[in-house]
C-alpha positions in Angstrom: -5.6 4.6 -16.0 -5.7 4.4 -19.8 -3.7 2.7 -22.5 -2.8 5.1 -25.3 -2.2 3.7 -28.8 -0.2 6.0 -31.1 -0.5 6.3 -34.9 2.7 4.2 -35.2 1.2 1.5 -32.9 3.5 2.3 -30.0 1.7 2.5 -26.6 1.9 4.4 -23.3 -0.1 4.5 -20.1 -1.9 7.7 -18.9 -2.5 8.1 -15.2 -5.3 10.7 -14.6 -6.0 12.0 -11.1 -9.5 13.3 -11.0 -12.3 13.0 -8.5 -14.5 11.6 -11.2 -12.2 8.6 -11.5 -12.2 7.8 -7.8 -14.6 5.2 -6.3 -13.7 5.9 -2.7 -16.3 7.9 -0.7 -14.6 11.1 0.4 -13.8 11.3 4.1 -12.5 13.9 6.5 -8.7 14.2 6.3 -8.4 12.7 2.8 -6.3 15.6 1.6 -4.1 15.8 4.7 -0.6 14.8 3.5 0.7 14.8 7.0 -1.4 11.6 7.6 0.8 8.8 6.3 -2.3 6.8 5.5 -4.3 9.5 3.7 -5.2 8.5 0.2 -2.2 8.3 -2.2 -3.7 10.6 -4.8 -2.2 13.3 -7.0 0.7 14.1 -9.3 2.9 15.5 -6.5 2.8 12.2 -4.6 3.5 10.2 -7.8 6.5 12.3 -8.8 8.1 12.3 -5.3 7.6 8.5 -5.0 8.9 7.9 -8.5 12.0 10.0 -7.9 12.8 8.3 -4.6 12.3 4.7 -5.9 14.3 5.5 -9.1 17.2 6.9 -7.0 17.3 3.6 -5.1 17.5 1.6 -8.3 14.0 0.3 -8.0 12.3 -0.3 -11.4 9.2 1.9 -12.0 7.6 2.8 -15.3 9.6 5.5 -17.0 7.8 8.9 -17.2 7.2 10.2 -20.7 5.1 13.3 -20.0 3.8 15.3 -17.1 0.9 17.7 -17.3 0.1 19.5 -14.0 -3.4 20.5 -15.0 -4.7 23.0 -12.4 -1.1 23.2 -11.0 -1.8 22.3 -7.4 -0.6 18.7 -7.7 -3.9 17.2 -6.6 -5.0 16.3 -10.1 -2.9 16.3 -13.2 -1.8 13.7 -15.8 1.3 11.5 -16.1 2.0 9.5 -19.3 4.4 6.6 -18.5 6.0 3.6 -20.2 3.6 0.8 -21.1 4.5 -2.6 -19.8 2.0 -4.9 -21.4 3.2 -8.2 -19.9 1.9 -10.1 -16.9 1.6 -9.0 -13.3 3.6 -10.9 -10.8 0.3 -12.3 -9.5 -0.5 -13.7 -12.9 3.0 -15.1 -13.4 3.0 -16.8 -10.0 -0.4 -18.4 -10.8 0.7 -19.5 -14.3 4.3 -20.7 -13.7 5.9 -20.4 -10.2 9.2 -21.6 -11.5 9.4 -18.8 -14.1 8.4 -16.4 -11.3 11.4 -17.4 -9.1 14.0 -15.0 -10.7 11.5 -12.2 -10.6 10.9 -12.8 -6.9 14.7 -12.8 -6.4 15.0 -9.4 -8.1 12.0 -8.1 -6.1 13.8 -9.2 -2.9 16.8 -7.1 -4.0 14.6 -4.1 -4.7 12.9 -4.4 -1.3 16.4 -4.7 0.4 17.4 -1.4 -1.3 14.3 0.2 0.0 14.9 -1.2 3.5 18.5 -0.1 3.6 17.6 3.6 2.8 16.7 5.2 6.2 15.1 8.5 7.1 14.9 10.1 10.5 11.2 10.7 10.1 8.1 8.8 8.9 5.5 9.8 6.5 4.8 10.3 2.8 7.9 10.7 0.7 7.0 14.2 -0.5 6.4 15.4 3.1 9.6 13.9 4.6 11.9 14.8 1.7 10.7 18.5 2.0 11.4 18.5 5.8 7.8 18.3 6.9 6.4 16.6 10.0 3.8 13.9 9.9 0.8 13.5 12.1 1.3 11.4 15.3 4.2 10.5 17.5 5.3 7.2 16.0 4.4 4.7 13.3 2.8 2.4 15.9 0.7 5.3 17.3 -0.5 6.2 13.8 -1.3 2.6 13.0 -3.2 2.2 16.3 -5.3 5.3 15.7 -6.1 4.2 12.2 -7.0 0.7 13.3 -9.3 2.0 16.0 -11.1 4.1 13.3 -11.3 1.1 11.0 -12.7 -1.0 13.9 -15.4 1.6 14.6 -16.3 1.8 10.9 -16.4 -2.0 10.5 -18.5 -2.3 13.7 -21.0 0.1 12.4 -21.5 -2.0 9.3 -21.3 -5.6 10.6 -22.8 -7.0 13.8 -20.1 -9.6 14.2 -17.4 -6.9 14.5 -19.7 -4.8 16.7 -20.1 -7.8 19.1 -16.3 -8.2 19.3 -15.4 -4.5 19.2 -14.3 -4.2 22.8 -12.1 -7.3 22.7 -10.5 -6.2 19.4 -9.8 -2.7 20.8 -8.3 -4.2 23.9 -6.0 -6.4 21.8 -4.9 -3.5 19.6 -4.0 -1.5 22.7 -2.2 -4.4 24.3 -0.2 -5.0 21.1 0.7 -1.3 20.6 1.8 -1.1 24.2 4.4 -3.8 23.6 6.1 -2.0 20.7 9.4 -0.3 21.6 10.4 3.1 20.2 12.2 3.4 16.9 14.0 6.4 15.4 14.7 5.4 11.8 12.4 4.4 9.0 12.7 2.6 5.7 11.1 3.2 2.3 7.9 1.2 1.8 5.4 1.0 -1.0 2.5 0.5 1.4 0.3 -1.8 -0.6 2.8 -4.0 -2.3 0.7 -6.9 -3.5 1.7 -9.0 -6.5 -0.9 -7.1 -8.6 1.2 -4.0 -8.0 4.3 -5.6 -9.6 4.5 -5.8 -13.4 7.1 -8.0 -15.1 9.0 -6.4 -17.9 10.4 -8.1 -21.1 13.7 -8.8 -19.3 12.0 -10.4 -16.3 12.5 -7.4 -14.0 9.8 -6.5 -11.4 8.3 -3.1 -12.0 6.5 -1.4 -9.1 3.2 0.4 -10.0 0.6 2.4 -8.0 3.5 4.0 -6.1 1.8 7.2 -5.0 1.4 5.9 -1.4 5.2 5.2 -1.0 6.4 6.5 2.4 9.0 6.2 5.0 7.7 3.9 7.6 8.3 0.7 9.6 9.4 -2.0 7.2 7.2 -4.5 9.1 4.2 -2.8 7.6 5.3 -3.8 4.1 6.1 -7.3 5.1 2.8 -7.9 6.8 1.0 -6.8 3.6 3.3 -9.0 1.5 2.6 -12.0 3.7 -1.1 -11.5 3.5 -1.1 -11.1 -0.3 1.5 -13.7 -1.3 0.8 -16.4 1.4 2.9 -19.4 0.7 4.8 -17.6 -2.2 6.1 -15.0 0.3 9.2 -17.1 1.3 11.8 -15.6 -1.1 11.0 -12.1 0.2 11.4 -13.0 3.9 14.1 -11.1 5.8 15.7 -11.5 9.2 15.5 -9.0 12.0 11.9 -7.9 11.8 10.2 -6.7 15.0 7.7 -9.4 16.2 5.8 -6.9 18.3 5.3 -4.6 15.3 4.4 -7.5 13.1 1.6 -8.6 15.5 0.1 -5.1 15.8 0.3 -4.5 12.1 -1.3 -7.8 11.2 -4.4 -7.1 13.2 -4.5 -3.5 12.0 -4.3 -4.6 8.3 -7.0 -7.2 8.8 -9.3 -4.5 10.2 -8.3 -2.1 7.4 -9.1 -4.8 4.8 -12.5 -5.3 6.4 -13.5 -1.6 6.8 -12.0 -0.4 3.5 -14.0 -2.8 1.3 -17.2 -2.2 3.3 -16.7 1.5 2.8 -16.2 1.0 -0.9 -19.5 -0.8 -1.0 -21.2 2.3 0.2 -20.6 3.8 -3.2 -20.7 2.6 -6.8 -17.8 0.3 -6.9 -18.5 -2.1 -9.8 -17.1 -5.5 -8.7 -19.1 -5.7 -5.6 -19.0 -9.5 -5.1 -15.2 -9.5 -5.0 -15.0 -6.6 -2.6 -17.5 -8.2 -0.3 -15.4 -11.4 -0.4 -12.3 -9.5 0.7 -14.2 -7.9 3.6 -15.6 -11.2 4.7 -12.3 -13.0 4.6 -10.4 -10.4 6.6 -13.3 -10.0 9.1 -13.0 -13.7 9.9 -9.2 -13.5 10.1 -9.4 -10.6 12.5 -11.8 -12.4 14.7 -9.6 -15.5 14.6 -6.7 -13.4 16.0 -8.8 -13.0 19.2 -8.4 -16.8 19.8 -4.5 -16.7 19.6 
């Protein structure tokens, strides 16, 4: 991501999708769009997510220019509106009272996303084109991913390895309690307060939207709770499925352990921060075994 400064001092943001810009070590299945959790990379994913969110009235940076590059949608360039103000994360830390109306508007955006239903789950570009995603249900996809994350984390940390069987047993038990569902909402997927900018009018603006998908809304709210902690309250909604919340909480703790540890295999620059994320979520995952 680059800020562009024009001759007349106006600015824009350029998003460039290129393997040279990606710190994540490549893994098998990374380019399989039928996997809802495959990396949200590429211009096609960005355009589909942007169109869906815009149609729902959710504020995202306006597109100024699209350059498809090689033409296959896996790379390419998007130039979008620059929003040089604070992130919601920064505003909450600086002035929680000033953040209150932004949180209220974000709750409205999330409700618009929750109300829009699709009969299938998966990445927006897959579902909107009539495609079928991998797996038989959201909970099955989450369980399979969580077991992979558990295996990866166990291979990198002896504490996870020692608890691997108990964590796997808990995942299977939680997944077994989830009842079937046939409709899915629009979710960002990683909607932390750092993925929400605040524009000059105090509106929340969603960024890093390529991973937007149709999925269980509980996935979004677990992530919001983890990232916002005590500030989550204004975004809370009634009617969430407690069984899904329990499964997705453990799954996300394991993901936030395995993912940072995987990043540390490569050349990610802020290593101390990433190690801290892994350590925190590892301990939280183990704590869930005591519940």
